Every structure is written in C-alpha cells, then in structure tokens.
C-alpha positions as CSV (number, residue, x, y, z in Angstrom):
1,X,-5.0,7.5,5.4
2,X,-1.3,6.6,5.9
3,X,0.1,3.3,7.0
4,X,2.2,3.9,10.1
5,X,3.2,0.4,11.0
6,X,2.9,-3.2,9.7
7,X,3.4,-6.2,11.9
8,X,3.0,-10.0,11.6
9,X,3.9,-13.2,13.4
10,X,4.3,-16.6,11.9
11,X,3.5,-15.4,8.4
12,X,5.5,-16.7,5.4
13,X,9.2,-16.2,6.1
14,X,8.6,-13.9,9.1
15,X,8.6,-15.0,12.7
16,X,7.9,-11.7,14.5
17,X,7.9,-8.4,12.5
18,X,7.2,-4.8,13.4
19,X,8.2,-2.2,10.8
20,X,7.4,1.5,10.6
21,X,6.6,3.0,7.2
22,X,7.1,6.6,6.0
23,X,5.5,8.3,3.0
24,X,8.3,6.9,0.7
25,X,9.9,3.6,1.4
26,X,12.6,1.7,-0.6
27,X,12.9,-2.0,0.3
28,X,16.2,-3.6,-0.6
29,X,17.8,-7.0,0.2
30,X,19.5,-10.0,-1.3
31,X,17.6,-12.7,-3.3
32,X,15.3,-14.8,-1.1
33,X,15.6,-12.4,1.8
34,X,11.8,-12.0,1.9
35,X,10.9,-8.9,-0.2
36,X,8.1,-10.7,-2.0
37,X,6.7,-12.1,1.3
38,X,6.6,-8.5,2.7
39,X,4.6,-7.4,-0.3
40,X,2.3,-10.3,0.3
41,X,1.2,-8.8,3.6
42,X,-0.3,-5.9,1.7
43,X,-1.7,-8.2,-1.0
44,X,-3.3,-10.4,1.7
45,X,-5.1,-7.4,3.2
46,X,-6.2,-6.2,-0.2
47,X,-7.5,-9.5,-1.3
48,X,-9.4,-10.0,2.0
49,X,-11.2,-6.6,1.4
50,X,-11.9,-7.4,-2.3
51,X,-12.6,-11.1,-2.3
52,X,-13.0,-12.3,1.3
53,X,-10.7,-14.2,3.7
54,X,-11.3,-17.6,2.1
55,X,-10.4,-16.4,-1.4
56,X,-7.4,-14.4,-0.1
57,X,-5.9,-17.4,1.6
58,X,-6.4,-19.4,-1.6
59,X,-4.7,-16.7,-3.6
60,X,-1.7,-17.1,-1.2
61,X,-1.5,-20.7,-2.2
62,X,-3.7,-22.2,0.6
63,X,-3.7,-22.1,4.4
64,X,-0.7,-24.3,4.7
65,X,1.4,-21.7,2.9
66,X,0.4,-18.8,5.1
67,X,2.4,-19.9,8.2
68,X,6.1,-20.4,8.6
69,X,7.0,-24.1,8.3
70,X,9.8,-23.7,11.0
71,X,7.4,-22.6,13.6
72,X,5.3,-25.1,15.6
73,X,1.8,-25.8,14.1
74,X,0.0,-24.6,17.2
75,X,1.4,-21.1,17.0
76,X,-1.2,-18.8,15.4
77,X,-0.5,-16.5,12.5
78,X,-1.1,-12.8,13.3
79,X,-1.2,-9.8,11.1
80,X,-1.7,-6.2,12.1
81,X,-1.6,-2.7,10.6
82,X,-1.8,0.8,12.1
83,X,-3.1,3.8,10.1
84,X,-2.9,7.5,11.0
85,X,-4.0,10.9,9.8
86,X,-7.6,12.3,9.7
87,X,-9.8,9.3,9.5
88,X,-13.3,10.6,10.2
89,X,-15.3,13.1,12.4
90,X,-18.5,12.6,14.3
91,X,-20.2,15.9,15.1
92,X,-22.9,16.5,17.7
93,X,-22.2,13.3,19.7
94,X,-24.4,13.6,22.9
95,X,-23.2,12.6,26.3
96,X,-25.4,11.3,29.1
97,X,-25.5,14.8,30.7
98,X,-26.9,16.4,27.6
99,X,-23.7,18.1,26.2
100,X,-22.5,17.5,22.7
101,X,-19.0,16.7,21.5
102,X,-17.0,16.3,18.3
103,X,-15.1,13.0,18.0
104,X,-12.1,13.1,15.6
105,X,-10.6,9.8,14.8
106,X,-6.9,9.9,14.1
107,X,-5.4,6.4,14.4
108,X,-6.7,2.9,13.6
109,X,-5.0,-0.3,14.7
110,X,-6.4,-3.4,13.1
111,X,-5.3,-6.9,14.0
112,X,-6.4,-10.5,13.4
113,X,-5.0,-13.9,14.1
114,X,-5.6,-17.3,12.5
115,X,-5.0,-20.8,13.7
116,X,-3.8,-22.7,10.6
117,X,-4.9,-26.3,10.9
118,X,-4.9,-29.3,8.6
119,X,-7.4,-28.7,5.9
120,X,-8.2,-25.1,6.7
121,X,-8.0,-22.3,9.3
122,X,-9.9,-20.8,12.2
123,X,-10.2,-17.1,13.2
124,X,-8.9,-16.7,16.8
125,X,-8.9,-12.9,17.1
126,X,-10.3,-10.0,15.1
127,X,-10.3,-6.6,16.6
128,X,-10.1,-2.9,15.7
129,X,-8.8,-0.1,18.0
130,X,-9.7,3.4,16.9
131,X,-8.1,6.4,18.8
132,X,-9.9,9.7,18.8
133,X,-9.9,13.1,20.4
134,X,-13.1,14.3,22.1
135,X,-13.8,18.1,22.1
136,X,-16.9,19.8,23.7
137,X,-18.9,21.6,21.0
138,X,-19.5,24.7,23.1
139,X,-15.8,25.2,23.8
140,X,-16.1,24.6,27.5
141,X,-13.4,22.3,28.7
142,X,-10.4,20.9,27.0
143,X,-10.1,18.2,24.4
144,X,-9.3,14.7,25.7
145,X,-8.4,11.4,24.2
146,X,-10.8,8.5,23.8
147,X,-10.8,5.1,22.2
148,X,-13.3,2.8,20.4
149,X,-12.5,-0.9,20.5
150,X,-14.5,-3.3,18.3
151,X,-13.9,-7.0,19.1
152,X,-15.2,-9.8,16.9
153,X,-15.3,-13.3,18.5
154,X,-17.3,-16.5,17.9
155,X,-20.0,-15.1,20.2
156,X,-20.5,-11.9,18.2
157,X,-19.2,-8.4,17.8
158,X,-18.6,-6.2,21.0
159,X,-18.1,-2.5,21.2
160,X,-16.3,-0.6,24.0
161,X,-16.0,3.2,24.0
162,X,-13.6,4.9,26.3
163,X,-13.9,8.7,26.8
164,X,-12.1,11.4,28.7
165,X,-12.7,11.5,32.5
166,X,-16.0,13.2,33.4
167,X,-17.6,12.5,30.0
168,X,-19.9,9.5,29.5
169,X,-21.1,8.7,25.9
170,X,-23.2,5.7,25.1
171,X,-21.9,3.5,22.3
172,X,-25.3,3.9,20.5
173,X,-24.3,7.5,19.8
174,X,-21.6,6.1,17.5
175,X,-23.0,2.7,16.4
176,X,-26.8,2.6,16.0
177,X,-28.4,-0.3,17.9
178,X,-29.7,-1.9,14.7
179,X,-26.1,-2.1,13.4
180,X,-24.8,-3.5,16.7
181,X,-27.1,-6.5,16.2
182,X,-25.6,-7.4,12.9
183,X,-23.8,-10.8,13.0
184,X,-20.9,-11.3,10.6
185,X,-21.0,-14.3,8.3
186,X,-19.1,-17.3,9.7
187,X,-15.5,-17.3,8.8
188,X,-15.3,-13.6,7.9
189,X,-13.4,-10.7,9.4
190,X,-14.3,-7.1,10.3
191,X,-12.6,-5.9,7.2
192,X,-15.2,-7.9,5.2
193,X,-18.2,-6.3,7.1
194,X,-18.0,-2.5,6.7
195,X,-21.4,-2.0,8.3
196,X,-19.9,-3.1,11.6
197,X,-17.2,-0.4,11.5
198,X,-18.0,3.3,11.8
199,X,-15.3,4.3,9.4
200,X,-16.5,4.5,5.8
201,X,-13.0,4.4,4.3
202,X,-11.7,1.5,6.3
203,X,-12.5,-1.3,3.9
204,X,-12.1,0.8,0.9
205,X,-8.5,1.7,1.8
206,X,-7.5,-1.9,1.8
207,X,-9.4,-2.7,-1.4
208,X,-7.6,0.2,-3.2
209,X,-4.1,-0.9,-2.3
210,X,-2.3,-1.1,-5.7
211,X,0.6,-3.5,-6.3
212,X,2.5,-3.1,-9.6
213,X,5.0,-5.4,-11.4
214,X,5.1,-3.9,-14.8
215,X,5.7,-6.2,-17.8
216,X,6.7,-4.0,-20.9
217,X,5.5,-6.7,-23.3
218,X,1.8,-6.6,-22.3
219,X,0.9,-3.0,-23.2
220,X,2.2,-3.5,-26.7
221,X,-0.9,-5.4,-27.8
222,X,-4.1,-3.9,-29.0
223,X,-6.7,-4.4,-26.2
224,X,-10.5,-4.4,-26.2
225,X,-12.2,-1.0,-25.9
226,X,-13.9,-2.0,-22.7
227,X,-11.8,-2.5,-19.6
228,X,-10.8,-1.2,-16.3
229,X,-9.9,2.5,-16.2
230,X,-7.3,2.1,-13.4
231,X,-4.0,0.6,-14.2
232,X,-3.7,-3.1,-14.1
233,X,-0.9,-4.8,-12.0
234,X,1.2,-5.5,-15.1
235,X,0.3,-2.4,-17.0
236,X,-1.5,-4.4,-19.7
237,X,-4.3,-1.8,-20.0
238,X,-2.0,1.2,-20.4
239,X,-3.8,2.2,-23.6
240,X,-7.2,2.5,-21.7
241,X,-5.5,4.5,-18.9
242,X,-3.9,6.8,-21.4
243,X,-7.2,7.3,-23.2
244,X,-8.7,8.6,-20.0
245,X,-5.8,10.9,-19.3
246,X,-5.7,12.4,-22.8
247,X,-9.4,13.1,-22.7
248,X,-8.8,15.6,-19.9
249,X,-6.9,18.7,-21.2
250,X,-5.3,19.4,-17.8
251,X,-4.2,15.8,-17.3
252,X,-2.9,15.8,-20.9
253,X,-0.8,18.9,-20.2
254,X,0.6,17.4,-17.0
255,X,1.4,14.1,-18.8
256,X,3.2,16.0,-21.5
257,X,5.3,17.9,-18.9
258,X,6.2,14.7,-17.1
259,X,7.1,12.9,-20.3
260,X,9.3,15.9,-21.3
261,X,11.3,15.6,-18.1
262,X,12.0,11.8,-18.4
263,X,11.6,11.2,-22.2
264,X,12.5,14.5,-23.9
265,X,12.5,12.8,-27.3
266,X,8.8,12.1,-27.1
267,X,6.8,14.8,-29.0
268,X,3.3,13.4,-28.7
269,X,1.4,10.4,-27.4
270,X,-2.0,9.3,-28.7
271,X,-4.5,6.5,-28.5
272,X,-6.0,5.0,-31.7
273,X,-8.7,2.5,-32.5
274,X,-8.0,-0.8,-34.3
275,X,-10.8,-2.6,-36.2
276,X,-13.4,-0.6,-34.3
277,X,-13.1,-3.0,-31.3
278,X,-9.6,-2.5,-29.9
279,X,-7.3,0.3,-29.1
280,X,-3.6,0.8,-28.9
281,X,-1.4,3.9,-28.3
282,X,1.3,5.5,-30.3
283,X,4.3,7.7,-29.6
284,X,5.7,10.4,-31.9
285,X,9.3,11.2,-31.5
286,X,10.7,14.7,-32.1
287,X,13.1,13.4,-34.8
288,X,10.7,11.0,-36.4
289,X,9.2,13.3,-39.1
290,X,5.8,13.3,-37.3
291,X,5.5,9.6,-37.9
292,X,3.8,7.9,-34.9
293,X,5.2,4.7,-33.7
294,X,2.7,2.0,-32.5
295,X,3.0,0.6,-29.0
296,X,4.1,-2.7,-30.5
297,X,7.6,-1.2,-31.4
298,X,8.1,1.1,-28.4
299,X,11.2,0.2,-26.3
300,X,10.9,-1.6,-23.0
301,X,12.4,1.4,-21.1
302,X,10.0,3.9,-22.7
303,X,7.0,1.6,-21.9
304,X,8.2,1.2,-18.3
305,X,8.6,5.0,-17.8
306,X,5.1,5.7,-19.1
307,X,3.7,3.1,-16.7
308,X,5.5,4.7,-13.8
309,X,4.2,8.1,-14.7
310,X,0.6,6.9,-14.9
311,X,0.9,4.9,-11.6
312,X,2.5,7.8,-9.6
313,X,0.6,10.8,-10.9
314,X,-2.7,9.7,-12.4
315,X,-3.7,6.7,-10.2
316,X,-5.6,7.9,-7.2
317,X,-4.8,4.9,-5.0
318,X,-3.7,6.0,-1.5
319,X,-1.0,3.3,-1.1
320,X,1.0,1.8,-4.0
321,X,3.7,-0.8,-4.2
322,X,6.0,-1.0,-7.3
323,X,8.3,-3.9,-7.7
324,X,11.6,-3.1,-9.4
325,X,10.5,0.1,-11.0
326,X,13.9,0.7,-12.5
327,X,13.6,-2.3,-15.0
328,X,14.9,-1.4,-18.4
329,X,15.6,2.2,-17.4
330,X,18.9,3.7,-18.4
331,X,21.3,4.5,-15.5
332,X,21.3,8.1,-16.5
333,X,17.5,8.4,-15.8
334,X,17.6,6.6,-12.4
335,X,18.2,9.8,-10.5
336,X,15.2,11.4,-12.1
337,X,13.0,8.4,-11.5
338,X,14.0,8.4,-7.8
339,X,13.3,12.1,-7.6
340,X,9.9,11.4,-9.2
341,X,9.0,8.9,-6.5
342,X,9.9,11.3,-3.7
343,X,7.8,14.0,-5.4
344,X,4.7,11.7,-5.9
345,X,4.9,10.6,-2.2
346,X,3.6,14.0,-1.2
347,X,0.1,12.8,-2.4
348,X,0.3,9.1,-1.8
349,X,2.3,6.6,0.2
350,X,4.8,4.6,-1.9
351,X,6.8,1.4,-1.3
352,X,9.2,0.2,-4.0
353,X,11.5,-2.9,-4.1
354,X,14.8,-2.8,-5.9
355,X,18.1,-4.6,-6.4
356,X,19.5,-1.6,-8.3
357,X,22.5,0.1,-6.7
358,X,21.7,3.2,-8.7
359,X,18.4,3.6,-6.9
360,X,20.1,3.2,-3.6
361,X,22.8,5.7,-4.6
362,X,20.2,8.5,-5.2
363,X,17.9,7.6,-2.3
364,X,17.9,9.3,1.1
365,X,19.1,6.7,3.6
366,X,16.2,7.5,5.9
367,X,13.9,6.1,3.2
368,X,15.6,2.7,2.9
369,X,14.4,-0.5,4.5
370,X,16.8,-3.5,4.5
371,X,15.4,-7.0,4.6
372,X,17.6,-9.9,5.4
373,X,17.6,-13.3,7.1
374,X,18.6,-13.9,10.7
375,X,20.6,-16.9,12.0
376,X,17.5,-19.0,12.1
377,X,16.4,-18.1,8.6
378,X,13.6,-15.7,9.5
379,X,13.2,-12.5,7.5
380,X,13.8,-9.3,9.4
381,X,13.6,-5.7,8.3
382,X,15.8,-2.9,9.7
383,X,16.6,0.7,8.9
384,X,20.3,1.2,7.9
385,X,19.9,4.8,9.0
386,X,19.6,3.6,12.6
387,X,22.9,1.8,12.5
388,X,25.9,3.7,13.8
389,X,28.4,1.6,11.8
390,X,26.6,2.6,8.5
391,X,26.6,6.3,9.4
392,X,30.3,6.0,10.2
393,X,30.9,4.7,6.7
394,X,28.8,7.5,5.1
395,X,30.8,10.1,7.1
396,X,33.9,8.7,5.6
397,X,32.5,9.2,2.1
398,X,31.8,5.5,1.5
399,X,28.6,5.6,-0.7
400,X,25.6,3.8,0.6
401,X,25.4,1.9,-2.8
402,X,28.9,0.5,-2.2
403,X,27.8,-0.8,1.2
404,X,24.8,-2.4,-0.4
405,X,26.9,-4.0,-3.2
406,X,29.3,-5.4,-0.6
407,X,26.3,-6.6,1.6
408,X,27.5,-4.4,4.5
409,X,24.3,-2.5,5.2
410,X,23.3,-5.1,7.7
411,X,26.4,-4.6,9.9
C-alpha cells in the first residue's frame, strides 16, 4: 500500500489540511510551524490500530489536546487518509445472473470524525470507501469501476456495493452474512474491527507505521537478550536488530556493503554477549589493529548512520517516518544520506523531517513539503515546486537551500 493523501480538520495546529504524498517526502519548516503535529496524524492512526481509540487519544495528551483551541468547540475533529496500489483481489464473485467476476481493489479512503466534548469524545462519522475494478471472468465484456462503502454509525455497520452498469452483485458475495451481523464495541472505529473490513492488510498497515527519532545514547548500553526484533523508535534495541541481520549471510553482506558506502573506515560489526543475559555490539575500524570497539564508545554520528541503514533497508514496515535523520552526520555525508533515502523509497514510503539546509540542498524540489503558519496561526503545508516564484529563483541559480535559510520558500 502507499499513502496517497492525508487530510484533517480541527486537529492540533491544523484547521483544514489536504496534502498529497509521494514515495519520498521531505518535510521542512521553521520551529513551531507544525512538523511534529503532522507526524502526530500518523502516530494517531498507528496507535488506534495498535491500542484502540481511547488509548490513542490518551497518548495524544487527552481529548482536549486533539482539537485546535482557536476553533469553536462544536466543530468536529476529522481525520482522513487515502491509500492506493494493489490492495486485494476477490476472484469468482458471482452476480445475480450467474456470471462470475474478479474484483480488484485499488484505492481506499478512510475517514472518521470525533466530537470533542468536556470530559471525553463521541464518534460522529466512521466510514471506508474502497474503489475497485470489476472484470468478467470469461473475458466477455469490458472492465468497469465499482465501489464498496462501509459506514459505521450508532445504529450499526452498513454496506453498500456499487457495480458497473448491467452487473448486479449482492453484498453477501463480498461480506458473508454472519460478518455483517457483527456489532463493533461501543466507542471503537472500523480500524479497530478488522473482521468488518474485507481487506486483510487494512488494520495491519496502520499498526506497522514506524516513526523514528533516534537517540545515539540509548544503543550504547548492553540490553537484555530478549526483546523486539524490529527497531525501536529511539533505536535503543539496535544490538538485537543487528543480531538478526548478522545471522543471515545475505543480509550481513548487504549491511557490509551499505556500511562501506557511508562509513568506509568500518571493517566489521559484531554482536556479543555480556554476563550471559545481555548483548551489545562492537565495531572494528580498518586502522584499529583488529581491536573491536564496544558500542559504549562509538560516536554519535556512526550510531545514527547504523540506525538509518537498519531502518531503511532491513525494516519491512511499508511506511516510515524519520525525524531529523541528519543528526550528528558530517556535512560531507549528507548527500549520500539523501541519496540513500531516495534509493530506499523504491521499496517503502518515506517521510523525513529536517531543519538542515544540506538535506534541502541535495534534495529534489519535487520531494519537498513546506509547513508554515498562515495569518491566523493555523499550520498549512505547500509544495515549493508548485510556486512559480520559487522556480524563477532556481532558474537564476539561487539554490533552494538559500531560499530555505532566508525563509523565502513560502513566497
């Protein structure tokens, strides 16, 4: 799946936001412009899928901190997301005339709204719109477009299937009757009830959203042998992640090649046990007389680059967010790091945030999203590439990083 568009109304510092995303996205902006609040949209979706709506709201600080304080209290908070790509196929779907068809789902629009009220919240709207193509199995007739709409209200869950003209398909061909009778728990959303949605990967995609803000200090410590095998948000379990990579010869070879491109002085990397209950990793430098250095003395920059390589190339999450990935990275390496992001985005969707002009300098302007505040203080997101004034500066050989430093990208 790929996120095509994100939207929200009355959420955090946003009043009304619609932003299109590409495979690789670089979010820039001044301090307090709203970068963190934009990331919180994805965190909110992820937490709902993992922990439920109530816990997700609590993790945002409580219901009163979801909405924008400048907007009247009776205005609901709405959040939406659109996916695209191949999402699922139903074969042998029978119509009322006895023919069979293949339904291929290619876009999902999911949207819900909440009424934030004193002491809590109420779900106002919760619906899923799935676009699909409908093709006759016997090859007679042309493909047409259809749509499955799932609406969740206080009265229950309702299904509506639209098909191409001349084709009638009962909803029971897609959603078995016994599943249609399921009633979601009170105060929950469709995203929390995967049995109500005929897309196996729908909830899993949200739950697997990865958001990283690496802290180079946390991986330095020896950690327990038991722990998650996928990278933690701060990179604290890097030793466990490396243990899994190094145990696979092909992954180990790939890690060595990537390290050689960014950290050519690194000769070897290894994971060792400590007191039979903990592990840590070591790095051997080419000019270190084969003497391995423990993770406790490895530089911040080296630690951050190893975290980036693991997140980009060995984490199988379909959508990842990395906050300020250039931290502690020497300016000389910034171009290679930016190139690495573009390369990794062929296999997963990536969003990074940055203040670093070096990242902006080496980025493609088409990949940049600029977040700023309007005259009323609401956060807005624009694409500098769509501004004629910015393109005029670039044609006159004024670097995009210079426009960013002078705060001129929002012309």
